[in-house]
N, C-alpha and C positions, 0 to 999 in steps of 0.2 A: 667774171670768168667768161671767156669767149666760147660760144657754141659753134659758130661758123663765121668765116671772114672772107669777104670778096677777094682780098689780096692773096689768099691761099689758092684761089682758082684763076686769077687773072692771067697768069702766064699761059695756061692751057686754053682759056676761054678767048683771049685776045681783046676783049672789050670789058669795061666795067658792067655794062648792061648784061652781057651774057654771064659774067662771073657772079653776078648777084641775083639773077632771076630766080633760081631755085630757093635761095635764102629768103628773098622777098615773098615768094609764094607761101613759105612756111609761116613767116611772121604775119602775113595777111590772114591766113587761115586761123592762126592763134588769136588775132585781133577780133575776127568775126565770131569766135567761140568764147570770148571773154577770158582768154588765157594770156593776153598781153598786158603789160603795164598800162596804167592810165595815160601815160605819155604817148602811146601809139594811137593815132587817129584812124580808126577803121574806115571811116567814110572817105577821108583823103587817100588812104591807101588803096581803096577799091578803084579809085579813079585812075591811078597809075602806080601800081605796086612797086615795080622795080625803081622807078624814078623817086618815089617816096622813100624807099629804103636807102638809096644812095644819098639823097639829100638830107634825110633826118637821122639816119643811123650810121652815117659815115662808112658804109659798106661792111659793117660788123654787126653780128647778132650776139648781144651780151645777155647774160643771165638777168640783168636788170631790165631787159626789154620784155620779160615774161613774168607772170605771176608765179607763186610757189608751185601751184599745180602745173602750170605751163612748163616750168623748169624740170619738174619731176618727169613729165611726159617726154620732154625733149631728151633727157638723159636716157630714158628707156627706148626711145624710138628714132632718134635723129639719124643714127647710122643706117638703120633700115630705110629711112626716108631717102638718104643719099643713094642707096641701091635702087629705090623705086624711080629716082630720076633717070638713072642709067637704063632701067627696064623700059620706061616710057619712051626714052629717046630711041632705043633699039627697035621698039614697036613701030616707030615712025621712019626708021631707016636713016636716022640722023645722029650727029654727035651729041654727047651729053649736054653740051653748052648751047646747043642750037634749038632747044625746045621753044616752040613759038609762044609769044605772049598773047594767047587768044583764049576765048571762053572754053574751048574744048580742053585745053591744058589746065585751066583753072578747075574745071569740073573734075577732071581725072585726079588731080592732086588733092583737092578738097575731099573727094570720095575716098581716096586711099587713106588720108589722114583721119577722116571720120571713122572709118572701119578700124584702123589701128588704135585710135583713142578709145573706142568702145571696148575693144578687146583688152586694152590696158586697164580700163576702169573695172571690167569684170574680174580681171586677175587680182586687182587690189581687194575687191570684195571677197573673193574666194580665199585670200590669204588671212582674213580676219577670223 
């Protein structure tokens, strides 16, 4: 099952790189946190996340790209993540698809995802 697809964003983004950047950042974060499948190479992804995503994932994030826990988190948080992309872009005064591929962007999104993941884990424990 598809979680997100670059082709769904291509028309508004204008390039595959822009259409896939936010998806690649999510998968990179998941790979760094042990939430991606063993097929995703976190080291290669860190070198060029969007290029890796385009070349190795065919511009699509599938449930098979994540672990069971990664999929459960994505189901709970991915729509909020898309909102965070817009929020971050607005904070920079740019369009949603113009987020820069730099360390500041990576740190912002990894921080957002880490906080959301911690809240999600706490909610699971409190439900038991």
